[in-house]
N, CA, C, O and the ligand as a Tripos MOL2 file, in Angstrom:
@<TRIPOS>MOLECULE
protein
  265   263    67     0     0
PROTEIN
NO_CHARGES

@<TRIPOS>ATOM
      1 N        -110.2150   63.6610  204.1150 N.3       1 MET1
      2 CA       -111.4790   64.3080  204.1530 C.3       1 MET1
      3 C        -112.5710   63.7110  205.3450 C.2       1 MET1
      4 O        -113.7420   64.0740  205.4570 O.2       1 MET1
      5 N        -111.9140   62.7660  206.1450 N.am      2 SER2
      6 CA       -112.9740   62.0440  206.7900 C.3       2 SER2
      7 C        -113.2550   63.0680  208.0480 C.2       2 SER2
      8 O        -114.0570   62.6190  208.8670 O.2       2 SER2
      9 N        -112.8480   64.0620  208.2640 N.am      3 GLU3
     10 CA       -113.0700   65.0620  209.3670 C.3       3 GLU3
     11 C        -114.6330   65.5680  208.8660 C.2       3 GLU3
     12 O        -115.3310   66.1430  209.7010 O.2       3 GLU3
     13 N        -115.1140   65.3630  207.6130 N.am      4 MET4
     14 CA       -116.2920   65.9960  207.1930 C.3       4 MET4
     15 C        -117.6340   65.1520  207.3850 C.2       4 MET4
     16 O        -118.7850   65.5630  207.2380 O.2       4 MET4
     17 N        -117.2390   63.9550  207.7240 N.am      5 SER5
     18 CA       -118.4510   62.7970  207.4110 C.3       5 SER5
     19 C        -119.4320   63.0880  208.4310 C.2       5 SER5
     20 O        -120.5630   62.7610  208.0720 O.2       5 SER5
     21 N        -119.3590   63.6830  209.7820 N.am      6 ASP6
     22 CA       -120.2290   64.0280  210.6830 C.3       6 ASP6
     23 C        -120.7960   65.3720  210.6990 C.2       6 ASP6
     24 O        -121.4690   65.8220  211.6270 O.2       6 ASP6
     25 N        -120.4740   66.0270  209.5660 N.am      7 ARG7
     26 CA       -120.9330   67.6320  209.7540 C.3       7 ARG7
     27 C        -122.0090   67.7580  208.9680 C.2       7 ARG7
     28 O        -121.7800   67.5500  207.7760 O.2       7 ARG7
     29 N        -123.2110   68.0570  209.2810 N.am      8 GLU8
     30 CA       -124.3190   67.9170  208.5800 C.3       8 GLU8
     31 C        -124.4580   69.1440  207.6550 C.2       8 GLU8
     32 O        -125.2850   69.0640  206.7470 O.2       8 GLU8
     33 N        -123.7580   70.2290  207.7910 N.am      9 PHE9
     34 CA       -124.0160   71.3880  206.9640 C.3       9 PHE9
     35 C        -123.1140   71.3380  205.6910 C.2       9 PHE9
     36 O        -123.1030   72.2380  204.8510 O.2       9 PHE9
     37 N        -122.3220   70.1460  205.6210 N.am     10 VAL10
     38 CA       -121.6340   69.9810  204.3500 C.3      10 VAL10
     39 C        -121.9500   68.6980  203.7200 C.2      10 VAL10
     40 O        -121.8830   67.5990  204.2690 O.2      10 VAL10
     41 N        -122.3150   68.9550  202.4670 N.am     11 ARG11
     42 CA       -122.7750   67.8420  201.6390 C.3      11 ARG11
     43 C        -121.7440   67.2700  200.6470 C.2      11 ARG11
     44 O        -121.2410   67.9800  199.7770 O.2      11 ARG11
     45 N        -121.4570   66.0260  200.7950 N.am     12 ILE12
     46 CA       -120.4290   65.4880  199.9760 C.3      12 ILE12
     47 C        -120.8590   64.3900  199.0270 C.2      12 ILE12
     48 O        -121.3600   63.3610  199.4810 O.2      12 ILE12
     49 N        -120.6810   64.5670  197.7060 N.am     13 GLY13
     50 CA       -121.4250   63.7810  196.8500 C.3      13 GLY13
     51 C        -121.3790   64.3480  195.5310 C.2      13 GLY13
     52 O        -121.1870   65.5630  195.4760 O.2      13 GLY13
     53 N        -121.5290   63.6540  194.3610 N.am     14 PRO14
     54 CA       -121.6080   64.0560  193.2150 C.3      14 PRO14
     55 C        -122.5380   65.2220  192.8830 C.2      14 PRO14
     56 O        -123.6700   65.1910  193.3660 O.2      14 PRO14
     57 N        -122.2320   66.0880  192.2260 N.am     15 ILE15
     58 CA       -123.1250   67.5120  192.1210 C.3      15 ILE15
     59 C        -124.4180   67.0140  191.4960 C.2      15 ILE15
     60 O        -125.5030   67.5400  191.7440 O.2      15 ILE15
     61 N        -124.2720   66.0490  190.7300 N.am     16 HIS16
     62 CA       -125.6270   65.7980  189.8680 C.3      16 HIS16
     63 C        -126.7250   64.9720  190.5820 C.2      16 HIS16
     64 O        -127.7940   64.6600  190.0560 O.2      16 HIS16
     65 N        -126.3410   64.6540  191.8360 N.am     17 SER17
     66 CA       -127.0130   63.8110  192.8010 C.3      17 SER17
     67 C        -127.7820   64.7360  193.6550 C.2      17 SER17
     68 O        -128.4700   64.2070  194.5280 O.2      17 SER17
     69 N        -127.7900   66.0590  193.5570 N.am     18 ILE18
     70 CA       -128.3910   66.9300  194.5770 C.3      18 ILE18
     71 C        -129.6410   67.3020  193.6820 C.2      18 ILE18
     72 O        -129.6520   67.8770  192.5930 O.2      18 ILE18
     73 N        -130.7400   66.7940  194.4750 N.am     19 SER19
     74 CA       -131.9880   66.8730  193.7320 C.3      19 SER19
     75 C        -133.1150   67.6990  194.6700 C.2      19 SER19
     76 O        -134.2100   67.9630  194.1750 O.2      19 SER19
     77 N        -132.8350   68.0390  195.8620 N.am     20 ASN20
     78 CA       -133.8370   68.6250  196.5200 C.3      20 ASN20
     79 C        -133.3080   70.1830  196.8950 C.2      20 ASN20
     80 O        -133.5860   70.6790  197.9870 O.2      20 ASN20
     81 N        -132.6710   70.7650  196.0790 N.am     21 GLY21
     82 CA       -132.2070   72.2000  196.2390 C.3      21 GLY21
     83 C        -131.6930   72.9290  195.1680 C.2      21 GLY21
     84 O        -131.9110   72.5180  194.0280 O.2      21 GLY21
     85 N        -130.9480   74.0990  195.3750 N.am     22 ARG22
     86 CA       -130.5140   74.7810  194.4860 C.3      22 ARG22
     87 C        -129.0780   75.0190  194.5370 C.2      22 ARG22
     88 O        -128.6120   75.2660  195.6500 O.2      22 ARG22
     89 N        -128.2790   74.9910  193.5210 N.am     23 ILE23
     90 CA       -127.0390   75.1140  193.4440 C.3      23 ILE23
     91 C        -126.4890   76.4890  192.9430 C.2      23 ILE23
     92 O        -126.5000   76.8600  191.7690 O.2      23 ILE23
     93 N        -126.0260   77.1600  193.9700 N.am     24 VAL24
     94 CA       -125.8290   78.5110  193.8880 C.3      24 VAL24
     95 C        -124.3870   79.0240  193.2910 C.2      24 VAL24
     96 O        -124.0660   80.2080  193.1900 O.2      24 VAL24
     97 N        -123.6430   77.9790  192.9430 N.am     25 THR25
     98 CA       -122.2940   78.3130  192.4410 C.3      25 THR25
     99 C        -122.1250   77.5880  191.2400 C.2      25 THR25
    100 O        -123.0110   76.7690  190.9940 O.2      25 THR25
    101 N        -121.0830   77.7090  190.3380 N.am     26 GLU26
    102 CA       -120.7300   76.7780  189.3030 C.3      26 GLU26
    103 C        -119.5250   76.2610  189.4110 C.2      26 GLU26
    104 O        -118.7590   76.1740  188.4510 O.2      26 GLU26
    105 N        -119.2130   75.8180  190.7430 N.am     27 ILE27
    106 CA       -117.8190   75.1970  190.8300 C.3      27 ILE27
    107 C        -117.9500   73.7160  190.7390 C.2      27 ILE27
    108 O        -118.8430   73.1680  191.3860 O.2      27 ILE27
    109 N        -117.0610   72.9530  189.9230 N.am     28 ASP28
    110 CA       -117.0910   71.4910  189.7320 C.3      28 ASP28
    111 C        -116.4800   70.9280  190.9040 C.2      28 ASP28
    112 O        -115.2510   70.8700  190.9620 O.2      28 ASP28
    113 N        -117.2080   70.5010  191.8570 N.am     29 THR29
    114 CA       -116.8670   69.9030  193.2120 C.3      29 THR29
    115 C        -117.8220   69.0890  193.7610 C.2      29 THR29
    116 O        -119.0220   69.2540  193.5430 O.2      29 THR29
    117 N        -117.3720   68.2110  194.4650 N.am     30 GLU30
    118 CA       -118.3010   67.1910  195.2830 C.3      30 GLU30
    119 C        -118.5030   67.6670  196.6440 C.2      30 GLU30
    120 O        -119.0180   66.9290  197.4840 O.2      30 GLU30
    121 N        -118.1020   68.9420  196.9350 N.am     31 PHE31
    122 CA       -118.2270   69.4160  198.5040 C.3      31 PHE31
    123 C        -119.0520   70.6440  198.3880 C.2      31 PHE31
    124 O        -118.7820   71.5460  197.5950 O.2      31 PHE31
    125 N        -120.0510   70.6560  199.1850 N.am     32 HIS32
    126 CA       -121.0090   71.9260  199.1600 C.3      32 HIS32
    127 C        -121.3600   72.2540  200.5320 C.2      32 HIS32
    128 O        -121.6190   71.3450  201.3210 O.2      32 HIS32
    129 N        -121.3900   73.4640  200.8800 N.am     33 LEU33
    130 CA       -122.0250   73.9500  202.1190 C.3      33 LEU33
    131 C        -123.4820   73.9690  201.8820 C.2      33 LEU33
    132 O        -123.8350   74.3530  200.7670 O.2      33 LEU33
    133 N        -124.4180   73.6140  202.7540 N.am     34 ARG34
    134 CA       -125.7940   73.5010  202.8010 C.3      34 ARG34
    135 C        -126.4660   74.6530  203.6250 C.2      34 ARG34
    136 O        -126.1130   74.7670  204.7980 O.2      34 ARG34
    137 N        -127.3870   75.5020  203.1300 N.am     35 PHE35
    138 CA       -127.9130   76.3130  203.7070 C.3      35 PHE35
    139 C        -129.5940   76.1380  203.5540 C.2      35 PHE35
    140 O        -130.1570   76.0080  202.4670 O.2      35 PHE35
    141 N        -130.2520   76.1590  204.8200 N.am     36 GLY36
    142 CA       -131.6550   75.9260  204.7200 C.3      36 GLY36
    143 C        -131.9490   74.6000  204.8370 C.2      36 GLY36
    144 O        -131.0820   73.7470  204.6450 O.2      36 GLY36
    145 N        -133.5280   74.2180  205.2470 N.am     37 GLU37
    146 CA       -133.8410   73.0570  205.2560 C.3      37 GLU37
    147 C        -134.6600   72.1610  204.3060 C.2      37 GLU37
    148 O        -134.3580   71.0720  203.8180 O.2      37 GLU37
    149 N        -135.6890   72.8480  204.1830 N.am     38 ASP38
    150 CA       -136.6940   72.1820  203.1750 C.3      38 ASP38
    151 C        -136.1390   72.2530  201.6190 C.2      38 ASP38
    152 O        -135.9570   71.2680  200.9040 O.2      38 ASP38
    153 N        -135.9380   73.4530  201.2960 N.am     39 ARG39
    154 CA       -135.2940   73.5080  199.8420 C.3      39 ARG39
    155 C        -133.8480   74.2410  200.1340 C.2      39 ARG39
    156 O        -133.7430   75.4650  200.0610 O.2      39 ARG39
    157 N        -132.9600   73.5480  200.4060 N.am     40 PRO40
    158 CA       -131.5960   74.1900  200.6870 C.3      40 PRO40
    159 C        -130.8240   74.6210  199.5050 C.2      40 PRO40
    160 O        -130.8890   74.1430  198.3720 O.2      40 PRO40
    161 N        -130.0710   75.6060  199.9320 N.am     41 SER41
    162 CA       -129.1070   76.0740  198.8410 C.3      41 SER41
    163 C        -127.7920   75.5140  198.8800 C.2      41 SER41
    164 O        -127.3250   75.3440  200.0060 O.2      41 SER41
    165 N        -127.1320   75.2090  197.9490 N.am     42 TYR42
    166 CA       -125.8450   74.4510  198.0640 C.3      42 TYR42
    167 C        -124.6940   75.5480  197.3230 C.2      42 TYR42
    168 O        -124.7820   75.9600  196.1660 O.2      42 TYR42
    169 N        -123.7980   75.8320  198.1350 N.am     43 ALA43
    170 CA       -122.6140   76.5520  197.6490 C.3      43 ALA43
    171 C        -121.3930   75.5490  197.5430 C.2      43 ALA43
    172 O        -121.0730   74.8410  198.4980 O.2      43 ALA43
    173 N        -120.7970   75.5300  196.4530 N.am     44 GLY44
    174 CA       -119.5960   74.6190  196.0910 C.3      44 GLY44
    175 C        -118.5370   75.3300  196.7320 C.2      44 GLY44
    176 O        -118.4320   76.5490  196.8640 O.2      44 GLY44
    177 N        -117.5620   74.1900  197.2140 N.am     45 MET45
    178 CA       -116.3140   74.8240  197.6820 C.3      45 MET45
    179 C        -114.9850   74.4330  196.9950 C.2      45 MET45
    180 O        -114.8270   73.3340  196.4620 O.2      45 MET45
    181 N        -114.0850   75.3490  197.0380 N.am     46 HIS46
    182 CA       -112.7160   74.9050  196.3210 C.3      46 HIS46
    183 C        -111.8080   74.2530  197.3240 C.2      46 HIS46
    184 O        -111.0000   73.3980  196.9620 O.2      46 HIS46
    185 N        -111.9330   74.6820  198.7260 N.am     47 TYR47
    186 CA       -111.2490   74.2110  199.6380 C.3      47 TYR47
    187 C        -111.8960   73.6180  200.5900 C.2      47 TYR47
    188 O        -113.0560   73.9480  200.8390 O.2      47 TYR47
    189 N        -111.1990   72.5510  201.3470 N.am     48 CYS48
    190 CA       -111.7600   72.1130  202.4930 C.3      48 CYS48
    191 C        -111.7900   72.9030  203.6480 C.2      48 CYS48
    192 O        -110.7850   73.5880  203.8370 O.2      48 CYS48
    193 N        -112.7190   72.9780  204.4860 N.am     49 PRO49
    194 CA       -112.8270   74.1980  205.3470 C.3      49 PRO49
    195 C        -112.0490   73.9620  206.6330 C.2      49 PRO49
    196 O        -111.8370   74.8290  207.4800 O.2      49 PRO49
    197 N        -111.6330   72.6530  206.6910 N.am     50 TRP50
    198 CA       -111.0040   72.2920  207.8770 C.3      50 TRP50
    199 C        -109.6130   71.9910  207.8360 C.2      50 TRP50
    200 O        -108.9010   72.0750  208.8370 O.2      50 TRP50
    201 N        -109.1240   71.5790  206.5060 N.am     51 CYS51
    202 CA       -107.6290   71.3800  206.4500 C.3      51 CYS51
    203 C        -107.0740   72.3690  205.3740 C.2      51 CYS51
    204 O        -105.8640   72.5860  205.3230 O.2      51 CYS51
    205 N        -107.9340   72.9570  204.5310 N.am     52 GLY52
    206 CA       -107.5740   73.8450  203.5930 C.3      52 GLY52
    207 C        -107.0570   72.9880  202.1800 C.2      52 GLY52
    208 O        -106.4640   73.5890  201.2840 O.2      52 GLY52
    209 N        -107.3290   71.6430  202.1030 N.am     53 LYS53
    210 CA       -106.8430   71.1370  200.9850 C.3      53 LYS53
    211 C        -107.7410   71.4640  199.7320 C.2      53 LYS53
    212 O        -108.9540   71.6490  199.8370 O.2      53 LYS53
    213 N        -107.0530   71.5210  198.5350 N.am     54 SER54
    214 CA       -108.0780   71.8350  197.4010 C.3      54 SER54
    215 C        -108.8660   70.5850  196.8300 C.2      54 SER54
    216 O        -108.2900   69.5610  196.4640 O.2      54 SER54
    217 N        -110.1990   70.7590  196.7900 N.am     55 ILE55
    218 CA       -111.2690   69.7710  196.7240 C.3      55 ILE55
    219 C        -112.1370   69.8250  195.4820 C.2      55 ILE55
    220 O        -112.9860   68.9820  195.1950 O.2      55 ILE55
    221 N        -111.8140   70.9760  194.7300 N.am     56 SER56
    222 CA       -112.5500   70.9300  193.4420 C.3      56 SER56
    223 C        -111.8120   70.6180  192.0800 C.2      56 SER56
    224 O        -110.6230   70.8680  191.8830 O.2      56 SER56
    225 N        -112.7020   70.0190  191.1320 N.am     57 ARG57
    226 CA       -112.0140   69.7900  190.0770 C.3      57 ARG57
    227 C        -111.5260   70.9850  189.1510 C.2      57 ARG57
    228 O        -110.6630   70.8220  188.2890 O.2      57 ARG57
    229 N        -112.1410   72.1810  189.3980 N.am     58 ASP58
    230 CA       -111.8540   73.4500  188.9190 C.3      58 ASP58
    231 C        -110.3900   73.7260  189.0720 C.2      58 ASP58
    232 O        -109.7080   74.1020  188.1180 O.2      58 ASP58
    233 N        -109.8770   73.5240  190.3580 N.am     59 LEU59
    234 CA       -108.7300   73.8560  190.9800 C.3      59 LEU59
    235 C        -107.5660   72.6770  190.4490 C.2      59 LEU59
    236 O        -106.3870   72.9720  190.2550 O.2      59 LEU59
    237 N        -108.0420   71.5150  190.2850 N.am     60 TRP60
    238 CA       -107.0770   70.5000  189.8660 C.3      60 TRP60
    239 C        -106.8770   70.7810  188.4710 C.2      60 TRP60
    240 O        -105.7500   70.7460  187.9780 O.2      60 TRP60
    241 N        -107.9060   71.0570  187.8090 N.am     61 ASN61
    242 CA       -107.6950   71.3230  186.3160 C.3      61 ASN61
    243 C        -106.9290   72.3880  186.0150 C.2      61 ASN61
    244 O        -106.1560   72.3320  185.0580 O.2      61 ASN61
    245 N        -107.0330   73.4180  186.7330 N.am     62 ARG62
    246 CA       -105.9910   74.6900  186.6870 C.3      62 ARG62
    247 C        -104.4660   74.3230  187.1020 C.2      62 ARG62
    248 O        -103.4940   74.9560  186.6910 O.2      62 ARG62
    249 N        -104.4030   73.2840  187.9170 N.am     63 GLU63
    250 CA       -103.0370   73.1410  188.3060 C.3      63 GLU63
    251 C        -102.3690   72.3960  186.9380 C.2      63 GLU63
    252 O        -101.2930   72.7140  186.4310 O.2      63 GLU63
    253 N        -103.3460   71.2440  186.4350 N.am     64 LYS64
    254 CA       -102.8000   70.6290  185.3990 C.3      64 LYS64
    255 C        -102.2690   71.4250  184.1910 C.2      64 LYS64
    256 O        -101.3590   71.0380  183.4570 O.2      64 LYS64
    257 N        -102.9120   72.5270  184.0790 N.am     65 LYS65
    258 CA       -102.5190   73.3390  182.8550 C.3      65 LYS65
    259 C        -101.2490   74.1810  183.1620 C.2      65 LYS65
    260 O        -100.6860   74.6660  182.1810 O.2      65 LYS65
    261 N        -100.7680   74.3980  184.2800 N.am     66 LYS66
    262 CA        -99.5150   75.0590  184.5560 C.3      66 LYS66
    263 C         -98.2740   74.4120  184.0070 C.2      66 LYS66
    264 O         -97.1720   74.9240  184.2060 O.2      66 LYS66
    265 ZN       -109.9900   68.1180  204.9300 Zn       67 ZN67
@<TRIPOS>BOND
     1     1     2 1
     2     2     3 1
     3     3     4 2
     4     3     5 am
     5     5     6 1
     6     6     7 1
     7     7     8 2
     8     7     9 am
     9     9    10 1
    10    10    11 1
    11    11    12 2
    12    11    13 am
    13    13    14 1
    14    14    15 1
    15    15    16 2
    16    15    17 am
    17    17    18 1
    18    18    19 1
    19    19    20 2
    20    19    21 am
    21    21    22 1
    22    22    23 1
    23    23    24 2
    24    23    25 am
    25    25    26 1
    26    26    27 1
    27    27    28 2
    28    27    29 am
    29    29    30 1
    30    30    31 1
    31    31    32 2
    32    31    33 am
    33    33    34 1
    34    34    35 1
    35    35    36 2
    36    35    37 am
    37    37    38 1
    38    38    39 1
    39    39    40 2
    40    39    41 am
    41    41    42 1
    42    42    43 1
    43    43    44 2
    44    43    45 am
    45    45    46 1
    46    46    47 1
    47    47    48 2
    48    47    49 am
    49    49    50 1
    50    50    51 1
    51    51    52 2
    52    51    53 am
    53    53    54 1
    54    54    55 1
    55    55    56 2
    56    55    57 am
    57    57    58 1
    58    58    59 1
    59    59    60 2
    60    59    61 am
    61    61    62 1
    62    62    63 1
    63    63    64 2
    64    63    65 am
    65    65    66 1
    66    66    67 1
    67    67    68 2
    68    67    69 am
    69    69    70 1
    70    70    71 1
    71    71    72 2
    72    71    73 am
    73    73    74 1
    74    74    75 1
    75    75    76 2
    76    75    77 am
    77    77    78 1
    78    78    79 1
    79    79    80 2
    80    79    81 am
    81    81    82 1
    82    82    83 1
    83    83    84 2
    84    83    85 am
    85    85    86 1
    86    86    87 1
    87    87    88 2
    88    87    89 am
    89    89    90 1
    90    90    91 1
    91    91    92 2
    92    91    93 am
    93    93    94 1
    94    94    95 1
    95    95    96 2
    96    95    97 am
    97    97    98 1
    98    98    99 1
    99    99   100 2
   100    99   101 am
   101   101   102 1
   102   102   103 1
   103   103   104 2
   104   103   105 am
   105   105   106 1
   106   106   107 1
   107   107   108 2
   108   107   109 am
   109   109   110 1
   110   110   111 1
   111   111   112 2
   112   111   113 am
   113   113   114 1
   114   114   115 1
   115   115   116 2
   116   115   117 am
   117   117   118 1
   118   118   119 1
   119   119   120 2
   120   119   121 am
   121   121   122 1
   122   122   123 1
   123   123   124 2
   124   123   125 am
   125   125   126 1
   126   126   127 1
   127   127   128 2
   128   127   129 am
   129   129   130 1
   130   130   131 1
   131   131   132 2
   132   131   133 am
   133   133   134 1
   134   134   135 1
   135   135   136 2
   136   135   137 am
   137   137   138 1
   138   138   139 1
   139   139   140 2
   140   139   141 am
   141   141   142 1
   142   142   143 1
   143   143   144 2
   144   143   145 am
   145   145   146 1
   146   146   147 1
   147   147   148 2
   148   147   149 am
   149   149   150 1
   150   150   151 1
   151   151   152 2
   152   151   153 am
   153   153   154 1
   154   154   155 1
   155   155   156 2
   156   155   157 am
   157   157   158 1
   158   158   159 1
   159   159   160 2
   160   159   161 am
   161   161   162 1
   162   162   163 1
   163   163   164 2
   164   163   165 am
   165   165   166 1
   166   166   167 1
   167   167   168 2
   168   167   169 am
   169   169   170 1
   170   170   171 1
   171   171   172 2
   172   171   173 am
   173   173   174 1
   174   174   175 1
   175   175   176 2
   176   175   177 am
   177   177   178 1
   178   178   179 1
   179   179   180 2
   180   179   181 am
   181   181   182 1
   182   182   183 1
   183   183   184 2
   184   183   185 am
   185   185   186 1
   186   186   187 1
   187   187   188 2
   188   187   189 am
   189   189   190 1
   190   190   191 1
   191   191   192 2
   192   191   193 am
   193   193   194 1
   194   194   195 1
   195   195   196 2
   196   195   197 am
   197   197   198 1
   198   198   199 1
   199   199   200 2
   200   199   201 am
   201   201   202 1
   202   202   203 1
   203   203   204 2
   204   203   205 am
   205   205   206 1
   206   206   207 1
   207   207   208 2
   208   207   209 am
   209   209   210 1
   210   210   211 1
   211   211   212 2
   212   211   213 am
   213   213   214 1
   214   214   215 1
   215   215   216 2
   216   215   217 am
   217   217   218 1
   218   218   219 1
   219   219   220 2
   220   219   221 am
   221   221   222 1
   222   222   223 1
   223   223   224 2
   224   223   225 am
   225   225   226 1
   226   226   227 1
   227   227   228 2
   228   227   229 am
   229   229   230 1
   230   230   231 1
   231   231   232 2
   232   231   233 am
   233   233   234 1
   234   234   235 1
   235   235   236 2
   236   235   237 am
   237   237   238 1
   238   238   239 1
   239   239   240 2
   240   239   241 am
   241   241   242 1
   242   242   243 1
   243   243   244 2
   244   243   245 am
   245   245   246 1
   246   246   247 1
   247   247   248 2
   248   247   249 am
   249   249   250 1
   250   250   251 1
   251   251   252 2
   252   251   253 am
   253   253   254 1
   254   254   255 1
   255   255   256 2
   256   255   257 am
   257   257   258 1
   258   258   259 1
   259   259   260 2
   260   259   261 am
   261   261   262 1
   262   262   263 1
   263   263   264 2
@<TRIPOS>SUBSTRUCTURE
     1 MET1         2 RESIDUE 1 A MET
     2 SER2         6 RESIDUE 1 A SER
     3 GLU3        10 RESIDUE 1 A GLU
     4 MET4        14 RESIDUE 1 A MET
     5 SER5        18 RESIDUE 1 A SER
     6 ASP6        22 RESIDUE 1 A ASP
     7 ARG7        26 RESIDUE 1 A ARG
     8 GLU8        30 RESIDUE 1 A GLU
     9 PHE9        34 RESIDUE 1 A PHE
    10 VAL10       38 RESIDUE 1 A VAL
    11 ARG11       42 RESIDUE 1 A ARG
    12 ILE12       46 RESIDUE 1 A ILE
    13 GLY13       50 RESIDUE 1 A GLY
    14 PRO14       54 RESIDUE 1 A PRO
    15 ILE15       58 RESIDUE 1 A ILE
    16 HIS16       62 RESIDUE 1 A HIS
    17 SER17       66 RESIDUE 1 A SER
    18 ILE18       70 RESIDUE 1 A ILE
    19 SER19       74 RESIDUE 1 A SER
    20 ASN20       78 RESIDUE 1 A ASN
    21 GLY21       82 RESIDUE 1 A GLY
    22 ARG22       86 RESIDUE 1 A ARG
    23 ILE23       90 RESIDUE 1 A ILE
    24 VAL24       94 RESIDUE 1 A VAL
    25 THR25       98 RESIDUE 1 A THR
    26 GLU26      102 RESIDUE 1 A GLU
    27 ILE27      106 RESIDUE 1 A ILE
    28 ASP28      110 RESIDUE 1 A ASP
    29 THR29      114 RESIDUE 1 A THR
    30 GLU30      118 RESIDUE 1 A GLU
    31 PHE31      122 RESIDUE 1 A PHE
    32 HIS32      126 RESIDUE 1 A HIS
    33 LEU33      130 RESIDUE 1 A LEU
    34 ARG34      134 RESIDUE 1 A ARG
    35 PHE35      138 RESIDUE 1 A PHE
    36 GLY36      142 RESIDUE 1 A GLY
    37 GLU37      146 RESIDUE 1 A GLU
    38 ASP38      150 RESIDUE 1 A ASP
    39 ARG39      154 RESIDUE 1 A ARG
    40 PRO40      158 RESIDUE 1 A PRO
    41 SER41      162 RESIDUE 1 A SER
    42 TYR42      166 RESIDUE 1 A TYR
    43 ALA43      170 RESIDUE 1 A ALA
    44 GLY44      174 RESIDUE 1 A GLY
    45 MET45      178 RESIDUE 1 A MET
    46 HIS46      182 RESIDUE 1 A HIS
    47 TYR47      186 RESIDUE 1 A TYR
    48 CYS48      190 RESIDUE 1 A CYS
    49 PRO49      194 RESIDUE 1 A PRO
    50 TRP50      198 RESIDUE 1 A TRP
    51 CYS51      202 RESIDUE 1 A CYS
    52 GLY52      206 RESIDUE 1 A GLY
    53 LYS53      210 RESIDUE 1 A LYS
    54 SER54      214 RESIDUE 1 A SER
    55 ILE55      218 RESIDUE 1 A ILE
    56 SER56      222 RESIDUE 1 A SER
    57 ARG57      226 RESIDUE 1 A ARG
    58 ASP58      230 RESIDUE 1 A ASP
    59 LEU59      234 RESIDUE 1 A LEU
    60 TRP60      238 RESIDUE 1 A TRP
    61 ASN61      242 RESIDUE 1 A ASN
    62 ARG62      246 RESIDUE 1 A ARG
    63 GLU63      250 RESIDUE 1 A GLU
    64 LYS64      254 RESIDUE 1 A LYS
    65 LYS65      258 RESIDUE 1 A LYS
    66 LYS66      262 RESIDUE 1 A LYS
    67 ZN67       265 GROUP 0 **** ****
């Protein structure tokens, strides 16, 4: 996931640590696309936009139930 570290429009970190904006999805993930500057919106991601790897706990939990 290191390819993300220098991309500012992607926020990586625990969802509960987002304090300056609005989360517009209900995906359990630590990867969010950020829109806007002052009060940004965050959209959770199921897949890494660069390598396609699954990165959300929702997907991991679904895998476990199979
Ligand atoms: Zn990746």
